[in-house]
N, C-alpha and C positions, 0 to 999 in steps of 0.2 A: 615486406610490410603490407603490401596490398593483399597478399594471400592471407595474412593474419587477420586483417580487417574483414575480409570476406568470410573467413571461418567463424569469426566472432559474430558477424551479422547473422549467419545461418544459425548459430547456437542460440542467439537471442530470439530469433523468430520461432525456433523450436520451443523454447521456454514459454513464449507468448501463448502458444496453443494450450498450455496448462495453467494459464494465469488464474489468479483468484478472481472471483466475481466481485470486484470493487471498482469504483469509478475514479477514485482520486488517490494521490499519494498520501501517506500518513507519517507524521514525524516520528522518528525513532531515536530517543535520547541515548539509549544504550549503544547504538551503533555510532552515534556522534562521539561518545566517550572513547570508544575503541579507536576511531580514526584519529582523534586528538592525541591519544597515547602513541599511536604508530607514527604519526607525522606532526610533531609538535610545532614545526616551522610553517605549517600550512594553515591558513584561515578557512575554516569551513563555516559557511553561512547557514546551510540547511543540510540535514541528512534525513531522507524520507524512505519508507518502504514503498516499493512500486507494486504494480499488479502482478509482476513476475516473481514467483517464489525465489527467495534467496538473493534477489538483486535489489540494490539500494540506489536511489538517486541522490547525487551529491552536488551541492551548489557551492562553488568556490569563486567568489567574485562574480565575474560575468561568464564563467565557465560552468558547463553542466557535464557531469560524468556519471558513470554507473560503476558500482563496485560490488564484489561478491561479499559474502558474510564474513570471510576471513580478513577483509580489508587489504588483501595483497594485490588483487587483480583489478585494475581500473580500465574502463572501456569508454572511449570518447566517440560521440556520434549521436544519431537520433534513434530513439526507440519507437517502434511502430506497432500498433495493434492492427494486425492484418484483417481480422474479422470485422472490425469497425471501420477499417481504412482510415485510421486516425494516427497522426503524428503526436506521440505523447510527450515529446521534448519541446516542441515549438513554443507552446505557451510559456513554459518556464524560462526558456532561453530569452524570449522577448522581454519578460519581466526582469530577468537578471541584467539585461543590457540597458535598462532604463537609467536615465540620469536623474539624480536628485536636484531639481531646479532650485531648491533652496540654497544650494551651494554655488549657484551662478551669480557672481557679483555684477549686477547690471550696470553699476557705476563705472565699470571697466569696459563697457560696450558703447558703440555708437547707436543712438536711439532714433528710429524713424517711425513716424505714425502715419498710416494711410487710412483715409476714411475715418470711421469711428474708432478704429484701433481696438475693436472688441476682441479679436483673436491675438494670440501671442506666439511669436516665432523667434527662436534664438539661432544664430548662424555663426559658425566658425569659418572665417574666410581669409584667403591670402590675396593681397593686392596684385600679385603677378600670376595668379592661377587662371588659365583660360576658361576652365569650367566655372570658376567663381564669377567671371565676367558674364558668362552665359546665364548663370543663375540670376544675376542682377537684372539682366534684360527680362527674364521671366518674371521676377518679382515686381517689375514695373506694372504688370497686368494683374497683380494680386491686390484685392481691396479689403478694407476693414481689418487691418492687422497692425499690430505694434511689433516692429522688428528690432531686435538687439543684436548688433553685429560685433562679434569679438574678433579683433584683428589678430590673425594667427599665421604669421609668415613661416613658410617651410623653407628655411635657408638652404637646406641641402639640395633642393630643387631649384630655388629661385634666390640667388645670392643678394639681389637688390631689394627683395621683398621687405625685409625688416626696416631698411631705411625709408622706404615708401610708407610703411605702416606708421612709423614714428612721425613722419612729416604730415600724414593725414590727421593723426591725433593732435598734433600741435597746431593745426590750422584753426583759424578763427571759427570757421563753419565746418565742423568735422563731417557732418552728414553730406553737405554740399560737395566737399572735396572728395569724399568717397564715391558719390554718385558720378561726379565729373570724370574721375579716373575709370571707374568700372563700366560706365555706360557710354562715355564719349571719348575715352582715351586721353583725357587732359591730365598731364602729369601734375602731381601736387607741388605747389610752390614751397619754398623754404626747405628744399631738399637738404638733408644734413642738419636740419633743425633739431635741437635737443631740449625737450621739456619733460616735466614729470609725466610719464606715460605708463600704461599697463601692459605693454607688449610682452615683456618678459614674463609677467604674471600670467598672461593669457597662454603662453607657450607651456608653462608648468601646469596650468589648469587643464588644458587639452590632454596633456599626458596623463593626468590623474584620472580623467574620464575615458581613457583609451581611445581618444580621437587622434588619428594619425593622418587623415587625409582631408582635403578641402575640395568643395564645400561640404560641411556637415550641418544638417538642420536638426533642431531639437524642438519638439512641441512642448506645450505647457504641462503635459503629463509625463514628460521625460522620454518619450519615444524619439528615436533617432532615424533620420533619413539622409543617407549619403548621396551626393551627386547633384547635378543641375537639373532637377525635376521641373516639369512645366508648371505654369501657374495653376492650371486645372488640377494637376496631380497633387500639388501642395495643398490647394484648397480642400480637396477630398480627404487628404491625409490629416489635415488639421481638424476637420469636422468629424472625422471618424473616431476621435478620442475625446477626452475630457479637456481639450485644449482651447475651448472657447473663452476661458477666463482671462484675467489680466496677470500682471507680473507681481502681485502682492507677495507671493511666496518666495520671490528671489531676494537676495541680499542687496541692500541699497549701498 
């Protein structure tokens, strides 16, 4: 398999030397029809001609692939313009992985407002995840942000996480119970409490957006940032996009 990938990469680089002099991909409806006929069970979001003759860029959900004109051979990986020293796949891959925040039901999240709350941050977090606890310590140093925390227990890794998530949601002060657990190690009271809660919905929601690990951060423009980043890193990341707005686009 590695040999095949290496040979393909070499072939693509060779083709790149004979690339057309154009700067962007161009939609190709005919190739879209060809692929739909060949693979009716696959959802193709975009099919574009690339700068490489005979090679098409295909967007399938969050996946980017390249296909020849016959539609038979698919190639996965990044396409590089070696003359320009440019990754031609990166931008499209980032766009494809963005989340539509209009589909985030903020009523199913714990809301925390820090400072003027001008920036918006969505977080999928597990109450037993050590990296999530580290993230909460880091978020304590982040100012002027509204944080929506979706309780997302990974039961396969943390069998007690779902019970804690439900207990936190059922607490009179959800945000207080969450911070007490994650920053101070204070277990939520009413363990085993059962109230109407969104935990199961959050698990389904995470799966729909391809979120499989915690913590996962989402900016207001849909960009994702996995892991327990520092407060400075998060602030730079939020400010680098169009995420300075509020949560008006999210579902109530």
